[in-house]
N, C-alpha and C positions, 0 to 999 in steps of 0.2 A: 503492500502497497503506503503511497505518493509519502511526503512527508507532506504537514502542517500549509509551510511559508508554499511546498513546490501545491498545493490542491489550494488554496490563499491565488500564486495570480492565474493557477486557471478560472478561475471564479473571474478576479478582476479584468479574463480577454474576454468570458464568457459573456459581460455585463456590454463587451463594446461588440465583440461579435453578433449578437442580438438585439442591439442597436443598428449596425447593420440588415438583417434579415428582418426591422420593419419597414425597410423603405422598399426588400424583395416583400413579400406580403402586400406595400401598396400599390407600387409596382407597376410587375410583374401582368398579374390579374387583367390590366388598363393594356396592355400595348406601350406601359412605357421603358426610358431606360434605367437601369438598377443604378447608373455613372453620374450620367448627368441627365437633368438640372441639376444643378445643388438645394442636398436637405432644404422644403418651401414650408409656412403655413396652408393646406389646403384648402384650407377658406380665406386666410386672405391675399397668398401667395409670398409672403413677405416671405425673403431669404433670414434659414434663422441661425443668428450667432452661433457661435462655437461652444461659449458656453449657458446657451440652453439647449445646448442634443447631448450635455452630460449626460450618461444612462443612468435614470431610478433620479439623480437626484435632481433634475433641470427642472422637471415632471415633478415631486412634490416645493420644489423655489416658487412654479409659477403655479402651483396651486393647480395646478393640470388644464391649464391654459394661455391663450398665445399672447405674449405678450404686447401685442402690436393689434389688434382685433377683439383679443381677448373671446375669440371662439372654441370650445372644448378640446383636449384636446384627448382623445378612449386612451381610455386606463390599458386598453389592450398594450396597448405602448411599453410600459412598465411590468407588463407583466411578462412579454417578451422577453424583455433583456433578465429577466429575475430569473422565467424560467431557462434558459440557454442558458445561463452560469452552470442552472444548477445540476443540469444534463449530465454539464458537460465534467462537474465533481464528482455527479457519480459515476460516469464512463473512467475518468479515472483514477477514482477508488474500487471499479471492478477487473480495471483489463491495466493500468499504471499506463505508461507513457512509452510504450514500445508500438511494434507497425499493426499492435490487432485495436491496439490504443487506439495511435491515432485513427486504422478504419473506423473504429464503433464513432465518434469524435464528427470524423464527415456523417457518416451513417446517422447521428443523431441528428447533427445542420440540418440533412434531407427536410429529415421528417419533422420539425417542429413547422418551418414552412406550411410544408403542404397538410399539417393537420389544419392551421389555420387556415390557410385562404379554400381546401372544397370545402371548410367549416363555414364564412363566409360569403360566396360566392361557385359554389358546388364545382370545382375546378380542380382540375391538379394538372399545372403547366410545366410541358414537353421538354421548358426546359431546364425543371429539375429532374424530374424520372429518368433519363435515357441519358443527361452524360452519369450521374446515380447510379443505373446499372453499368456502363464501362468504368468506372471505377470501383468496384464494387467489386469485378473478374478483374483490374487488375489489381488491387491488394489482395484475390484470391488467391496467385500466382508470387507471390509474394510474403503466404507465411502470413496472412494475412488471419480470420475470422475462422473462415472456412477453404479449403483442401481445392484449387479448380476445376473437381471433375465433381465434388458438390459444390462449387457456384452457378456452372453450365445449368445442369440440373436441375438445383432449384433456379432456374431465373427462367427456362426453359416450360419448369413443372407454374412455376406463381403465371405464365400468364396465359398458359395454358386452360386451368383451370376457372379461370372466368370468362373465358374466350369460353368455353364451352357453356355458361353456363346466361350467358348473353342468347347464344345460336338457340339454347333447347326452350325460354324463358318466349322463348321471342314467335318457338311454334306452340307453345301453348295455351302464352297472353297475348303473341304478336303488338306487342311493348319489352324496350331493352328492359332488364334484368341489371344490366351493370352498366356501366360505360366502362369504354375500350381504355379512361385515365389510372380507372382500377387497373387494368390489365398491367400497364406501365410501371404502376408504384407497385403489384404485387411481383413484378417481374424487377428488378429493382431489387424489393426487400428478399426477393430469392436471392439472388449477383449474392447479393452482402452476407446473407445468414443458412445460406443451405435450402433444402427441400425441407429439409424438417422443420425449419426453422420455419419456412412461406407456411407451409399444412397445419406447422400452430399459431402463426399470425393467423392467418383464417378464419381458423377455431375459432380463438379468442374474439378476432373485429367481430366473427357473422353474431356472435352468442353478445358482447355487449349493444348493436344496434340490435338486435332482439329484445336482449333487453329493454332500451329506452322506449324504443316501435312501437312497443306494447305500451309502457308504462304517459306516452303520447299520446296513445285514443285509450288507455284507463282511465285519463284525467283531462278526455273533451280536445285537447291539445292537439291535434292530429286523427288521422285514418288509416283507413291498411294500407292505402297508395303514395300515405305522403314522403316526401322525396328526404332522402334523409344519408350528411354525405359522410358516404362510409370510410372516404380512404380516408379519411377522422379516424373511426373506430380503427381500422383500419393501420395506421401510423402508432398510437396510442400500443397498443394491440405489440407492433412491432420492435416497440420504444423499453414495453414488457421480457420481451423474447429473450432482444438482449444482450439487460441486465439479468434475470432468471428463467430463461430456457434450459440453460443443464440439467437445473434440478428438477423442472416440472418433465421433461423429457421423459427424468427418473420413475416422478411419482408417475407415469402413465409407462412406462414398461417402455421405454420408448428406445431407448437405448439402458446399455446397461450400468451398473452404480459406479 
């Protein structure tokens, strides 16, 4: 386990990276560049000064409002920053700072914006999922989380299963049961975590989605055909499998203790 000093540094970097992920989350679904223009208020368009762009601190100092127009700033911004720091600290604690740790960190930094974007827009951008497949496969060739063979099989299986669901659901009900974004997301998850990891992720994500869906129906806030952000459930499940998947697989008898 890394020392407290290393974990503190990881957390600090996580806050800064989380600030950039907020830019990704806001701009990618809108087809905007994540590089230019510089950060600005979505309300009045005023550029944000560096001292108003400090992770978490600036939000608290400004009381969650733009300095110029006083428009409210979404609570999502500090939550993503703190969440990114927490994810990276959890990954560093679990995997250390070697090759597997770096791969797990990159995987987490892809999952977080995908989860939030799908929650807000019901969209999983190819700009994140497709490069993620390539990164997962590349790391597997250099001693990453899984072997190269496992990553290839996992990526193919991850893509094939939701494609099968789409075809069957369309034949039975005449509509798509899942989107192609979910296909690419599961292919990415398989590339990072192999075939066992993607199967466990799919099971956990489906169960979480079912529980939330039933809860919405029971409370009158949804119906049987209410669209849910399945990518959000899959991303959360994938992170859980990343950290605790080995124990779950042993408990399920998928692998030997």
